[in-house]
C-alpha positions, 0 to 999 in steps of 0.5 A: 414695660415689665420691671423687676428683679431677674432671678438666676435659673442656672449658673454655667461655669465657664459658659465658653471653653477655650483650649490651646495646645500643640498638635498631639496634645489632649486638651481637657476642661470641665464645665459645671452646671448648677441649677438655682435651688428654686428652679431645680432641673435635670439634664435629659440629653447632650448633643454636639452640633459639628461632631469634630475632634471635640468630645463631650460627656455628661456627668450626673450629680453625685448623691446630694449634689445639684451640680451637673458637669460636662467633661470636654476632651479635644485632640488633633494631630495637626495644627487646627482650629476646632469649634463646637456647640454643646446643647443640653436639653433639660426638663426645666420650663424656664431653661429647656435648652442650655448652650456651651461653646467650645474652642480648641486651638492647636498651634504649630510648634514655633521654630527658633532661628539661630 
């Protein structure tokens, strides 16, 4: 059995994105990926598993900043549940692949009975 302190290689905030809106709404979120100082890495590629109405774009860190960002935009014209898995490939030997789950739920407008 191996024991000892586990060091954090990366901080992903949030790890799971949950968006809710009405049909026609454009829902947006930003995920921040920050490598630990000791384990710096670059993100080489972004891939989406299902290619739904969820779009993800990788934003490189500004000069002097370590944090990468993933901008997520979802849209649907009908009541729908959307799901995708974003995979980020890195040049890190400790974390070569990072995954982010994205849920976007579009609810029908509630009608008021009079």
